[in-house]
C-alpha positions in Angstrom: -20.4 -43.7 12.0 -19.5 -40.6 14.0 -21.0 -40.0 17.4 -23.1 -37.1 16.2 -24.6 -39.0 13.3 -25.3 -42.0 15.6 -27.0 -39.7 18.1 -29.2 -38.3 15.4 -29.9 -41.7 13.9 -31.1 -43.2 17.1 -33.6 -40.4 17.6 -34.7 -40.9 14.0 -35.4 -44.5 14.6 -37.3 -43.8 17.7 -39.5 -41.0 16.2 -39.6 -42.5 12.6 -38.6 -39.1 11.2 -35.6 -36.6 11.2 -35.1 -34.3 14.1 -36.9 -31.0 14.0 -34.8 -28.2 12.5 -34.6 -26.3 15.7 -33.2 -29.4 17.5 -30.6 -30.0 14.8 -29.5 -26.4 14.9 -29.3 -26.5 18.8 -27.3 -29.7 18.7 -24.8 -28.2 16.2 -24.4 -25.1 18.2 -23.7 -27.2 21.3 -21.1 -29.2 19.5 -19.3 -26.0 18.5 -18.6 -25.4 22.2 -17.8 -29.0 23.3 -16.1 -30.8 20.4 -12.7 -30.3 18.8 -12.5 -28.7 15.4 -11.7 -31.9 13.5 -14.7 -33.8 14.9 -17.0 -30.9 14.2 -16.0 -30.9 10.5 -16.6 -34.7 10.3 -20.0 -34.3 11.9 -20.9 -31.5 9.6 -19.9 -33.5 6.6 -22.1 -36.4 7.8 -25.1 -34.2 8.4 -24.7 -32.6 4.9 -24.5 -36.1 3.3 -27.4 -37.7 5.1 -29.9 -35.0 5.9 -32.4 -33.7 3.3 -32.4 -30.1 2.1 -35.5 -29.3 4.1 -33.6 -30.0 7.4 -30.4 -28.3 6.2 -32.2 -25.2 5.1 -32.6 -24.0 8.7 -28.9 -24.5 9.6 -27.4 -22.9 6.5 -27.4 -19.2 7.6 -26.0 -20.2 11.0 -23.3 -22.4 9.4 -22.2 -19.6 7.0 -22.0 -17.1 9.8 -20.0 -19.5 12.0 -17.5 -20.0 9.2 -17.0 -16.4 7.9 -18.0 -14.5 11.0 -20.9 -12.1 11.4 -21.5 -9.1 9.2 -20.9 -6.7 12.0 -17.6 -8.3 12.8 -18.6 -9.4 16.4 -18.4 -13.1 15.6 -15.0 -14.1 14.4 -15.9 -17.4 12.8 -13.0 -19.6 11.6 -10.7 -16.7 11.1 -9.7 -17.7 7.6 -7.5 -14.6 7.1 -5.2 -15.5 9.9 -5.2 -19.3 9.5 -1.9 -20.5 8.1 -0.2 -23.9 7.6 2.9 -23.0 9.5 1.0 -22.1 12.7 -1.9 -24.5 12.6 -1.4 -27.1 9.9 -4.2 -29.5 11.1 -7.0 -26.9 11.1 -5.6 -25.3 7.9 -5.9 -28.5 5.9 -9.3 -29.3 7.4 -10.7 -25.9 6.4 -9.4 -26.1 2.9 -10.8 -29.5 2.4 -14.2 -28.5 3.9 -14.5 -25.3 1.9 -13.0 -26.5 -1.3 -15.1 -25.9 -4.5 -15.7 -29.6 -4.6 -15.9 -30.1 -0.8 -18.8 -30.7 1.6 -19.8 -27.0 2.0 -20.3 -26.5 -1.7 -22.3 -29.8 -1.8 -24.6 -28.2 0.8 -24.9 -25.1 -1.3 -25.9 -27.1 -4.4 -28.2 -29.3 -2.4 -30.1 -26.2 -1.2 -29.8 -24.7 -4.7 -31.9 -27.5 -6.1 -34.8 -26.6 -3.9 -34.6 -22.9 -4.8 -34.4 -21.6 -1.2 -33.8 -17.9 -0.6 -31.9 -16.2 2.2 -32.0 -12.5 3.3 -28.9 -10.4 3.1 -29.1 -6.9 4.7 -28.7 -4.1 2.3 -27.0 -2.0 5.0 -23.9 -4.2 4.8 -23.4 -3.7 1.0 -20.7 -1.3 -0.3 -21.5 2.4 0.1 -22.5 3.3 -3.5 -24.8 0.2 -3.9 -26.3 0.7 -0.5 -27.0 4.4 -1.2 -28.5 3.6 -4.6 -30.9 1.0 -3.2 -31.9 3.1 -0.3 -32.8 5.9 -2.8 -35.0 3.4 -4.6 -32.7 3.3 -7.6 -31.8 -0.1 -9.0 -28.0 -0.6 -9.3 -26.6 -1.1 -12.8 -25.1 -4.5 -11.8 -27.4 -7.3 -12.7 -26.4 -9.1 -9.6 -29.0 -7.1 -7.6 -31.8 -7.3 -10.1 -35.0 -9.1 -8.9 -33.6 -9.5 -5.4 -34.5 -6.3 -3.5 -37.1 -7.1 -0.9 -39.0 -4.3 0.8 -39.5 -4.7 4.5 -43.0 -5.8 5.7 -45.1 -3.6 7.8 -43.1 -2.8 10.9 -40.0 -4.4 9.4 -36.5 -2.9 9.6 -34.4 -2.3 6.6 -34.1 -3.6 3.0 -32.8 -7.0 2.2 -31.6 -8.9 -0.8 -33.2 -12.3 -1.4 -30.3 -14.5 -2.5 -30.1 -18.1 -3.6 -27.7 -20.3 -1.6 -24.7 -19.9 -4.0 -25.0 -16.1 -3.9 -25.6 -16.1 -0.2 -22.4 -18.1 0.4 -20.3 -16.1 -1.9 -21.6 -12.8 -0.5 -20.5 -13.8 3.0 -17.2 -15.2 1.8 -16.2 -12.1 -0.2 -17.4 -9.5 2.4 -15.5 -11.3 5.3 -12.3 -9.8 3.8 -13.8 -6.4 4.8 -15.8 -7.1 7.9 -13.0 -9.1 9.7 -10.1 -6.9 8.8 -9.7 -5.2 12.2 -8.9 -8.4 14.0 -5.4 -8.2 15.6 -3.0 -11.1 15.8 -0.1 -11.8 18.1 2.0 -13.1 15.2 2.9 -12.0 11.7 0.4 -13.2 9.1 1.5 -13.8 5.5 -1.5 -12.9 3.3 -0.5 -15.1 0.4 -0.3 -18.1 2.7 -3.5 -17.7 4.5 -6.5 -20.0 4.1 -8.6 -17.2 2.8 -6.1 -16.3 0.0 -5.8 -20.0 -1.0 -9.6 -20.4 -1.2 -9.9 -17.3 -3.3 -7.4 -18.8 -5.7 -9.2 -22.1 -5.8 -12.6 -20.6 -6.4 -11.2 -18.5 -9.3 -9.5 -21.6 -10.9 -12.7 -23.6 -10.5 -15.3 -21.2 -11.6 -13.2 -19.2 -14.1 -11.1 -22.0 -15.6 -8.2 -21.1 -17.8 -8.4 -24.5 -19.5 -11.6 -26.4 -20.2 -15.0 -25.5 -19.0 -16.7 -25.0 -15.7 -17.4 -28.3 -14.0 -21.1 -28.9 -13.5 -22.3 -28.9 -9.9 -22.9 -32.3 -8.4 -26.5 -33.6 -8.5 -28.3 -34.8 -5.4 -30.4 -37.1 -7.6 -28.7 -39.8 -9.6 -30.4 -38.8 -12.8 -31.2 -35.2 -12.1 -29.3 -31.9 -12.3 -29.1 -28.9 -10.2 -31.3 -26.3 -11.7 -30.0 -22.8 -12.5 -31.4 -19.9 -10.5 -34.1 -17.8 -11.9 -32.6 -15.8 -14.7 -31.9 -12.2 -14.2 -33.4 -9.4 -16.2 -31.2 -9.1 -19.3 -30.7 -5.3 -18.9 -27.2 -5.7 -20.3 -26.9 -8.9 -22.2 -23.5 -9.9 -23.6 -24.5 -9.1 -27.1 -25.3 -5.5 -26.3 -22.2 -4.8 -24.3 -20.9 -1.3 -24.5 -19.8 1.3 -22.1 -21.5 1.9 -18.7 -25.1 3.1 -18.8 -26.0 6.7 -18.0 -28.3 7.8 -15.3 -31.1 7.8 -17.9 -31.1 4.0 -17.8 -31.4 3.8 -14.1 -34.6 2.1 -13.1 -36.8 2.3 -10.0 -36.5 -0.6 -7.6 -40.2 -1.3 -7.9 -39.8 -1.9 -11.6 -37.8 -5.0 -11.3 -38.7 -7.4 -14.0 -38.3 -11.1 -14.5 -37.6 -12.0 -18.1 -36.3 -15.3 -19.3 -32.8 -14.9 -20.6 -31.0 -17.0 -23.1 -30.9 -20.5 -21.7 -27.4 -21.0 -23.0 -26.1 -18.2 -20.7 -27.2 -20.2 -17.7 -24.3 -22.5 -18.4 -22.0 -20.0 -16.7 -24.2 -18.4 -14.2 -21.9 -19.5 -11.3 -18.9 -18.0 -13.0 -20.7 -14.7 -13.6 -22.1 -14.6 -10.1 -18.7 -15.3 -8.5 -17.0 -12.5 -10.5 -19.7 -10.0 -9.8 -19.7 -10.7 -6.1 -16.0 -10.4 -5.9 -15.9 -7.1 -7.9 -18.8 -5.6 -6.0 -17.6 -6.5 -2.5 -13.9 -5.7 -3.1 -13.9 -2.8 -5.6 -17.2 -1.1 -5.7 -16.6 1.1 -2.6 -16.4 4.3 -4.6 -18.7 5.6 -7.3 -17.9 8.2 -9.9 -19.8 10.8 -8.0 -18.3 9.8 -4.7 -14.8 9.9 -6.2 -15.2 13.4 -7.6 -16.5 14.6 -4.2 -13.5 13.0 -2.4 -11.1 15.1 -4.4 -11.9 17.9 -1.9 -9.7 17.7 1.2 -12.6 18.6 3.4 -14.4 15.3 2.6 -13.7 12.5 5.1 -12.6 9.2 3.7 -15.4 6.7 4.0 -13.6 3.4 3.3 -9.9 2.6 3.7 -8.6 -0.5 1.9 -5.9 -2.5 3.6 -2.7 -4.0 2.2 -4.3 -7.4 2.5 -7.4 -6.2 0.6 -5.2 -5.0 -2.2 -3.2 -8.2 -2.4 -6.4 -10.2 -2.9 -7.6 -7.8 -5.6 -4.2 -8.3 -7.4 -4.8 -12.1 -7.3 -8.2 -11.5 -8.9 -6.7 -9.2 -11.6 -3.9 -11.7 -12.5 -6.3 -14.5 -12.8 -8.8 -12.5 -14.9 -5.9 -11.7 -17.3 -5.0 -15.3 -17.6 -8.7 -16.3 -18.0 -9.3 -13.7 -20.7 -6.1 -14.5 -22.5 -7.0 -18.2 -22.6 -9.6 -17.4 -25.3 -8.5 -19.0 -28.6 -8.1 -16.6 -31.5 -10.8 -16.8 -34.1 -9.6 -18.6 -37.2 -9.3 -16.6 -40.4 -10.6 -19.4 -42.6 -14.1 -19.1 -44.3 -15.4 -22.0 -42.2 -15.0 -19.8 -39.1 -18.4 -18.3 -39.8 -20.1 -21.6 -38.9 -18.5 -21.6 -35.4 -20.7 -20.2 -32.7 -18.8 -19.1 -29.6 -19.9 -20.7 -26.4 -21.2 -18.6 -23.5 -17.8 -19.2 -21.7 -15.9 -17.9 -24.7 -18.2 -14.8 -24.9 -17.7 -14.3 -21.1 -13.9 -14.3 -21.6 -14.1 -11.6 -24.2 -16.0 -9.1 -22.0 -14.9 -10.1 -18.5 -12.4 -7.2 -18.0 -13.9 -4.3 -19.8 -17.5 -4.9 -18.7 -17.1 -6.1 -15.1 -13.7 -4.8 -13.8 -12.4 -1.8 -15.7 -14.5 1.1 -14.3 -14.6 0.0 -10.7 -10.9 -0.9 -10.6 -10.0 2.5 -12.1 -11.9 4.4 -9.5 -10.5 2.2 -6.8 -6.9 2.9 -8.0 -7.6 6.6 -8.3 -8.6 6.6 -4.7 -5.6 4.6 -3.5 -3.1 6.8 -5.4 -4.6 9.9 -3.9 -5.2 8.8 -0.3 -2.7 6.0 0.5 0.0 7.0 3.0 3.4 7.9 1.6 5.2 4.8 2.9 6.4 1.5 1.6 3.0 -0.2 2.0 2.0 1.5 -1.2 4.0 -1.2 -3.0 0.9 -3.5 -2.8 -1.2 -1.0 -4.7 1.6 -0.4 -7.2 2.1 -4.0 -8.0 -1.7 -4.5 -8.4 -1.8 -1.6 -10.9 1.3 -2.9 -12.8 -0.3 -6.3 -13.0 -3.4 -4.9 -14.7 -1.2 -2.9 -17.1 0.6 -6.0 -18.4 -1.9 -8.6 -19.6 0.8 -10.0 -21.9 2.5 -11.4 -18.9 -0.4 -13.8 -18.4 -0.7 -14.8 -22.0 0.0 -18.5 -22.9 2.9 -17.6 -25.2 6.0 -19.7 -25.2 9.2 -17.7 -25.1 12.4 -19.1 -26.5 15.0 -19.6 -23.7 17.9 -17.1 -23.9 21.0 -16.8 -21.7 20.4 -13.1 -21.1 16.7 -12.1 -20.5 16.1 -9.2 -22.8 13.2 -6.7 -22.3 10.0 -8.3 -23.6 8.6 -6.7 -26.7 4.9 -5.6 -26.4 3.3 -7.0 -29.5 1.0 -4.9 -31.6 -1.9 -7.2 -30.9 -2.0 -5.6 -27.4 -2.6 -2.1 -28.8 -6.4 -2.3 -28.5 -6.1 -3.1 -24.8 -3.7 -0.2 -24.2 -5.9 2.2 -26.1 -9.2 1.1 -24.4 -7.5 1.4 -21.0 -5.6 4.6 -21.8 -6.4 6.3 -18.5 -5.1 3.3 -16.6 -1.7 4.1 -18.2 -1.6 7.8 -18.5 -3.5 9.4 -15.6 -2.4 6.9 -13.0 1.2 7.4 -14.2 0.9 11.1 -13.7 -0.6 10.4 -10.2 2.4 8.2 -9.4 4.8 11.0 -10.5 3.1 13.3 -8.1 3.5 10.8 -5.3 7.2 10.1 -6.2 8.0 13.8 -6.0 6.8 13.8 -2.4 8.7 10.7 -1.2 12.2 10.2 0.1 14.0 8.5 -2.7 17.0 7.7 -0.6 14.9 5.0 1.0 15.5 1.7 -0.9 11.8 0.8 -0.8 10.8 4.1 -2.4 13.6 3.8 -4.9 12.4 0.3 -5.8 8.9 1.6 -6.5 10.2 4.2 -8.9 12.3 1.6 -10.6 9.4 -0.8 -11.0 7.2 1.7 -12.7 9.9 3.0 -15.0 10.9 -0.5 -16.0 7.3 -1.5 -16.9 6.6 1.6 -19.0 10.0 1.3 -20.7 9.1 -2.1 -22.2 9.8 -1.9 -26.0 6.8 -0.6 -28.0 4.6 0.2 -25.0 5.4 4.0 -24.9 4.6 4.1 -28.7 1.2 2.4 -28.1 0.3 4.8 -25.3 1.3 7.8 -27.5 -0.8 6.4 -30.3 -3.7 6.1 -28.0 -3.4 9.7 -27.0 -3.2 10.8 -30.6 -6.4 8.9 -31.3 -8.1 10.6 -28.4 -6.9 14.1 -29.2 -7.6 14.0 -33.0 -10.6 15.8 -34.2 -13.4 13.6 -35.5 -14.9 15.6 -38.4 -17.5 12.9 -39.1 -19.2 13.5 -35.8 -20.7 16.9 -34.8 -19.7 18.1 -31.3 -23.3 17.8 -30.1 -23.1 14.0 -30.6 -20.3 13.5 -28.1 -22.9 12.4 -25.6 -23.3 9.3 -27.8 -20.0 8.1 -26.4 -21.9 7.0 -23.4 -24.6 5.2 -25.2 -24.5 1.4 -25.0 -26.4 1.0 -28.2 -23.7 2.7 -30.2 -20.6 1.5 -28.4 -18.6 -1.3 -29.8 -18.5 -4.8 -28.4 -16.0 -7.6 -28.4 -18.9 -9.9 -29.2 -20.3 -8.0 -32.1 -19.4 -9.8 -35.2 -19.8 -6.7 -37.4 -19.4 -3.5 -35.4 -21.0 -0.3 -36.7 -18.8 1.9 -38.9 -19.0 4.7 -36.2 -17.0 2.5 -33.8 -13.5 3.0 -34.9 -10.3 3.1 -32.8 -10.7 6.8 -32.1 -14.3 6.4 -31.0 -13.4 3.6 -28.6 -10.6 5.6 -26.9 -12.9 8.6 -26.5 -15.7 6.4 -25.2 -13.3 5.0 -22.6 -12.1 8.4 -21.5 -15.5 10.1 -21.4 -17.0 7.1 -19.7 -14.6 7.1 -16.8 -13.9 10.9 -16.5 -17.1 12.5 -17.8 -17.9 14.6 -20.7 -16.3 17.8 -19.3 -13.0 16.2 -18.3 -9.8 17.9 -19.2 -7.3 15.3 -20.5 -3.7 15.8 -19.6 -1.4 14.1 -22.2 1.2 11.8 -20.7 3.7 13.0 -23.4 2.8 16.6 -23.1 5.0 19.4 -21.9 3.5 19.6 -18.4 4.1 15.9 -17.6 7.5 16.1 -19.2 8.4 18.9 -16.7 7.3 16.6 -13.9 9.5 13.8 -15.2 12.5 16.3 -15.4 11.8 17.2 -11.7 11.8 13.6 -10.8 15.0 13.1 -12.7 16.5 15.9 -10.7 15.3 14.4 -7.5 16.8 11.1 -8.5 20.2 12.7 -9.0 19.9 14.5 -5.6 18.9 11.3 -3.9 22.0 9.6 -5.4 24.2 12.3 -4.1 22.6 12.2 -0.7 23.0 8.4 -0.5 26.6 8.8 -1.5 27.3 11.3 1.2 25.6 9.1 3.8 27.8 6.2 2.6 30.9 8.3 2.8 30.1 9.4 6.3 29.4 5.9 7.5 32.7 4.7 6.0 34.5 7.4 7.8 32.8 6.6 11.0 33.7 2.9 10.7 37.3 3.8 9.9 37.6 6.1 13.0 36.2 3.4 15.4 38.6 1.6 17.6 38.4 -1.4 19.9 36.8 1.0 22.4 33.6 1.1 20.3 32.1 -1.7 22.3 31.8 0.8 25.2 29.5 2.8 23.0 31.9 5.7 22.9 30.5 8.4 20.6 31.9 11.7 19.4 32.2 14.5 21.9 29.5 16.5 20.1 26.3 16.1 22.1 24.1 17.5 19.3 22.8 14.9 17.0 21.5 15.4 13.4 18.7 14.0 11.3 19.2 13.2 7.7 15.6 12.8 6.8 15.9 9.2 5.8 14.8 5.9 7.3 17.9 5.3 9.4 17.1 1.7 10.1 17.3 1.0 6.3 20.5 2.9 5.6 23.4 0.6 5.4 26.1 -0.1 2.8 24.0 -2.8 1.1 20.8 -0.6 1.1 22.7 2.4 -0.2 24.1 0.2 -3.0 20.6 -1.0 -3.9 19.2 2.5 -3.8 21.9 3.7 -6.2 21.2 0.7 -8.6 17.4 1.3 -8.5 17.7 5.0 -9.1 20.3 4.6 -11.8 18.2 2.1 -13.8 15.0 4.2 -13.2 16.7 7.3 -14.6 17.8 5.3 -17.6 14.3 3.9 -18.2 12.8 7.4 -17.9 15.2 8.7 -20.5 14.0 5.9 -22.8 10.3 6.6 -22.3 10.4 10.3 -22.7 13.5 10.6 -24.9 15.6 12.7 -22.5 19.1 13.3 -23.6 22.3 13.6 -21.6 22.5 17.4 -22.1 19.2 18.0 -20.3 20.1 15.8 -17.3 23.6 17.5 -17.1 21.9 20.9 -17.1 19.5 19.8 -14.3 22.3 18.5 -12.1 24.4 21.6 -12.7 21.6 23.8 -11.5 21.2 21.7 -8.4 24.9 21.8 -7.6 25.0 25.6 -8.1 22.5 25.9 -5.3 24.9 24.5 -2.8 27.4 26.4 -0.7 31.0 26.9 -1.9 32.3 24.6 0.7 30.1 21.8 -0.5 27.7 21.8 2.4 24.0 22.1 1.9 22.2 25.4 2.5 19.5 25.8 5.0 16.0 24.8 3.9 14.0 27.5 2.1 12.6 29.9 4.7 11.2 33.4 5.1 12.2 35.9 7.8 9.5 37.0 10.1 9.2 38.8 13.5 9.2 35.4 15.2 12.2 34.1 13.3 12.5 31.8 10.4 9.4 30.2 8.9 9.5 27.2 6.5 8.0 27.7 3.0 6.3 24.7 1.2 9.6 24.3 -0.7 11.5 24.1 2.6 9.2 21.5 4.0 9.6 19.5 0.8 13.4 19.8 1.1 13.4 18.5 4.7 11.1 15.6 4.0 13.3 14.4 1.2 16.5 14.9 3.1 17.8 17.5 0.6 18.5 20.2 3.2 18.2 20.3 6.9 18.7 22.6 9.9 21.6 22.0 12.1 19.6 21.5 15.2 21.7 21.9 18.3 21.2 21.9 22.1 20.8 25.6 23.1 20.4 25.2 26.9 22.6 24.8 29.9 25.3 22.2 29.1 25.1 20.9 32.7 21.4 20.1 32.3 21.7 18.1 29.1 20.1 14.6 29.1 22.5 11.9 30.4 24.2 10.2 27.4 24.7 6.5 26.8 28.5 7.0 27.3 28.1 8.6 30.7 27.6 7.1 34.1 24.2 8.2 35.5 25.4 8.1 39.1 28.6 10.0 38.5 26.7 12.7 36.4 24.3 13.4 39.3 27.0 13.3 42.0 29.4 15.6 40.1 26.6 18.0 39.3 25.8 18.4 43.0 29.5 18.9 43.8 29.9 21.4 41.0 26.8 23.3 42.1 28.0 23.5 45.7 31.5 24.7 44.6 30.0 27.3 42.2 27.7 28.6 44.9 30.5 28.8 47.5 33.2 30.4 45.3 31.1 32.4 42.8 32.5 35.8 43.9 36.1 34.6 43.9 35.7 33.1 40.4 34.3 36.3 39.0 37.1 38.3 40.4 39.8 36.0 39.0 38.2 35.9 35.5 38.0 39.7 35.5 41.8 40.1 35.8 43.5 41.3 32.7 46.7 39.3 33.2 47.7 35.7 32.4 46.0 34.3 35.5 42.7 35.9 34.4 43.1 34.4 31.0 43.9 31.0 32.5 40.7 31.1 34.7 38.5 32.3 31.8 39.7 29.4 29.7 38.6 26.9 32.3 35.6 28.6 33.9 33.8 29.9 30.8 32.8 28.3 27.5 33.7 30.7 24.6 32.5 28.1 22.1 28.9 28.6 23.1 29.2 32.3 22.5 30.9 32.1 19.1 29.3 29.2 17.3 26.6 30.0 14.7 23.2 28.5 15.2 21.6 27.3 12.0 18.1 26.7 13.5 14.7 28.1 12.9 14.3 29.5 16.4 12.7 32.7 17.4 14.8 35.9 17.6 14.3 36.1 21.4 16.7 33.4 22.4 18.2 33.1 25.8 21.8 34.2 25.7 24.7 31.9 26.5 25.6 31.4 30.1 28.6 33.7 30.8 28.9 33.4 34.5 32.2 31.6 35.5 31.6 28.2 37.0 33.2 24.8 37.5 32.0 21.8 35.5 33.1 18.3 36.5 30.7 16.4 34.2 33.6 15.3 31.9 34.7 13.0 34.7 31.5 11.0 34.4 32.4 9.9 30.8 33.3 6.3 30.4 35.9 7.4 27.8 37.6 9.8 30.3 37.6 7.1 33.0 38.9 4.4 30.8 41.6 6.7 29.4 42.8 7.5 32.9 42.8 3.9 33.8 44.9 3.0 30.7 47.3 5.8 31.4 47.8 4.6 35.0 48.2 1.0 33.7 50.9 2.0 31.3 52.6 4.1 34.1 52.6 1.1 36.4 54.9 -0.7 33.9 57.5 2.1 34.6 57.0 1.7 38.4 55.1 5.0 38.7 52.9 5.0 41.9 49.5 6.7 42.4 50.9 10.0 43.8 53.6 10.2 41.1 51.0 9.4 38.4 48.7 12.2 39.8 51.6 14.7 39.9 52.7 13.9 36.3 49.1 14.1 35.1 48.5 17.5 36.7 51.9 18.8 35.4 51.1 17.6 31.8 47.7 19.2 32.0 49.1 22.5 33.2 51.5 22.7 30.3 48.6 21.9 27.9 46.3 24.4 29.5 49.0 27.1 29.4 49.5 26.6 25.6 45.8 26.6 24.9 45.3 29.8 27.1 48.0 31.7 25.1 46.5 30.4 21.8 42.9 31.4 22.8 43.9 34.9 24.0 45.9 35.4 20.7 42.8 34.6 18.7 40.6 37.0 20.8 42.8 40.0 20.3 41.9 42.4 17.4 44.2 42.2 14.4 45.7 45.7 15.0 47.0 44.5 18.4 49.1 41.8 16.9 
């Protein structure tokens, strides 16, 4: 017997009844501050087992909040998103055991469920579209909210949902992914290894089983069963499934009805509730109206999903595919008519098109349009690709083969492709537009292009998509144009559950219903295999070729740099050029291995794109020829596209695009006083400052004499000009978008001793002196020979420089 239970039991024996609810709640709150986590879990398990539902009813909201945190994010709770086995294995295992679908917490939920308690959930914390609908007195289409909206009493604040214990628990569990996402951690958290991610997976496997049926909830009475909640209004029963209702079917909140639904459907009420809660809390943050408004750049984004959020949705999508594909095919024998599908089988048929498709499509549309152009988009991409490939999660046994060949997409998946046509075509076009704005030299961006091209290049998939587009674009002569509005009518739409669909529901009608249902009646469909998209693909193919050339040039430069390095490289000696350059790529990713991966990804992506859109070698060769002709004759890239203005060069949109993708760049150089450049890593800070003061003092003292010497026309004047002026600054071309009014180069003669602060110069002098000591050359003799050698070198360079400066007719 635990201390907590013994403490409560002693008071029970003294008072001949259980503690008052307020005392039980106060005691548990005190234990949270004074007892270790393991003991608190044991005490809670004991309380759940031994106390009646009447006493547990008062502590349930507090316990849920203490586990998942408060809705406003102030209370952290158990921080399931950051709890991992590698950092805290003890608490991790205790949490998973306590919150397991068959654990103590769910036993508490079922215990309260038997008494039909209700708990208030504020409408203000629901996703935006649902919240707005309820606040406008419009009942949401999702049956999860039916018969639950509670108007505030006189003087009350806000609307609430009256939820049963199971719904209340799942609402808080699902929404904690959103409310607790701004919590910062001091260590890296792997989403797929967190306690929250594992619990999502366990709940999905328990309540949406791939094999078998949903396990019944445990009963608190030996001979009784936990009753199902009050049935919802069957506004959209399974047997009348179609497309999403129009606004004509929206009902006022005050018209909520309570009608007894089919008792057989109560068998899976937990499965349906769990799925609806997950979809509503994680996906339903954008409505069709809100999505269309957000296409305007002036509209501020209301909700920003995180990478962790998307990874959890991908887990849901993958499980739903496996859950739906576990449905056994209907036998073709005559005796099949006597088989009545169970509610779970019916639920598997409609789970994706009815509950997930529309909300996921709008969610993905938003992510494709608003997600940053960086590598974190990989999470969204993989979630999208998981949805597009339900055959990956089908229980089909593949024969082992030594070389894995591309998996053929069987014809039985054609209905799924056609009824999800926009998921394939419009989102693919959106991805093309993103890819055209990213730096494909980056291995991570190249990998994303490769992944998409590989998926769409699966045998028979492109043909299925093209067939779906043909079904949508064909003219249906049997239906007048004025009847196109019927595409949105649930009474006419087809159903996976309808044993004998109406004759009007053919393949073409289903595709059109899908497109019009998601995009609206006035939408303009852009064919994926049309001319406009084909031109986008050709542009992407051109960018892939350019990125490959850029990666190759970076590789060649890095190889040359490595070859030119000597044993002095550990001193961080760099080239004498103080002007760096930017290639437009992620320099921390660029290495020989990364460049090799980039080239492989882009090569395969180009091959897959040619397969999908039937591009030939002649077209690609023509594209690359046009690109190479835009380069300079010496092989160097031209400047980015600019226009000349009064203030200098101004980048055009094409020029900005060229810079972002590393296709062209300005040769940005330091234009100021060389003596005032920042101190480099290969220079001594102390020597630079001391030599600058010495040079400044000498220049100020002997300025007049130096000008006189440099003005002489004889050899002495040429010799002084060579040392006291910098002709390179006056002659070099500046490829930079600077204004026309630039400060001219410094022409006043002056002494510069900064070269003596270079570690390279100092070390070279030391090595020369060390070699000279082998030949018994002392310091004075070494200095004399050094000056004599430099005078000979300077004389030759002076004559060479003066010869170059003379006009050709003087030679």
